[in-house]
N, C-alpha and C positions, 0 to 999 in steps of 0.2 A: 330441319332443326336438330341440333345435337344437344344432348344433355351431358353436362360435365359433372363427374363424380366429385363429391366433397372430399377433400383431403385435409384432415385436421393438422394443425400446426401447434407446437407448444404454446400454451397461453390462450388458445382459442376457447371461448366459452362453449360448453356442450349443451346447456339448457335450451338455447334457441332451436336446436335440432329437434326438440320434442314439442315444439309449439303446435297447437291445433287452432290457432287464431284464424278465423275465417272459414273454418271447417264445420261440418254438421254431423250429428250422430243420432241414431235411434238405438235405445238399449231396452230390450224386453226384460220383463221381470225385474224392474229397477226401482221399485218403490221401497225396497229394503235389501239388506244383505249384500251379497257380492255385486248384484246388478246396480244397486245404489252406489256402492263404492266406485264402480267403473264409471257410471254417469258423473259422479262427483269429480273424479280424476280428469275425465275428458273436459269438463267445465273449467277446472283449475287450469288446464292447459290452453283454454281459450275457445273451445268448441261450444256452439249452441247445441243443446241436447233435448231430445224428446224421450220421456220415460213412458214405457208401455207397462200397464199393470192389468191384472185380472180382477182382483177382489179387495186389495188392500186400500181401505178408505184413507190412509195416510199419504197416498201417492201425490196428490195435489200439493199438500203441505211440504212433502219432500222436494218437489220440483221448485216450489217457491224458495225454500231454504238454499238450494243450489244456486238459483238465479241471483239471489241477494248476496250470497257469500262471494261469488266469483264475478258478478257483473255481466253475466251472459244471459241469453234467452234459454229458459228451461221450462217446459210444460209437460203435463202428464195427460195421457189418454188411455181409456179403457179399451183394450183390443183383445179379442178372442183369438189367440195365436194357434188354436187347434183348427181354425177355419181358414182355409186358403184364400177364399174370396174376401173375408174380413181383413186379412193381412194385406192383400193387394190393394183393397180400397183405402185402408189406413195409410199405407205408404204413399199412394198417389195423392190423397187429400192433404196429408201432413207435409210431404215434401213440397208440394205446390203452395199450400197455404201458410205453413209455419217456417219452412226452411228455405224459402226463396228459390225453389226449383232445384235444389242441390242436396244430395245425400252422399256424404263421404265415408261414413262408418256405420255399419249395422252389426250389433252384437246380439246374437240369439241366446240369451241367458235364461229365458223362462223355462220352467220345468213343471212336471206333474208329479204329485206325490205317489210313492209306492207304499202301500199300506199293509203288505202281506209279510212283514218281518224284514230281516236284513236283505238288502238288494244283492249282496254278494252271494247269498244262498238261493237266489231266484232262478238261476240257470237260464234256459232258453225262454221261459215265460217272461222273465224280466226284460230280456232283450227285445222280444216281440212287443212288449208293452211300452217300453221307453224309446226305442230307436225310431219307430215310425213317427212318434211325436216330433222328434228333432228334425227328421228329414222330410216330414210330410209335405211341406210347401217350399222346400229348397230346390226342387228339381226344375 
């Protein structure tokens, strides 16, 4: 099977190239802020989206807003992204149960707060604190 590259021609619409219709996504840290905006954009483009949150009680309401606004499936789940087993279990359960056995997009947006002043002044301590969080379960 060969894949033919798309070659745009004058007058061709560009927007269909950005469609996520039929695709699925999980976005961590998506009950507010940048994560919410990413989840909302994916839904606008047609994807079914799962929002992961840690403690924001507004997460379920945010998911309902997205689903209603764009006519896609969007649900929120509390997942401890600092726990590799919890992440693996959540992916397995939610991909099978909510996303029809398919996961196309995963956005690792969740973060942990640095409370010791400006992160730019943290030096190696800040790197040791935040980097393992991001890479902890990606290996």
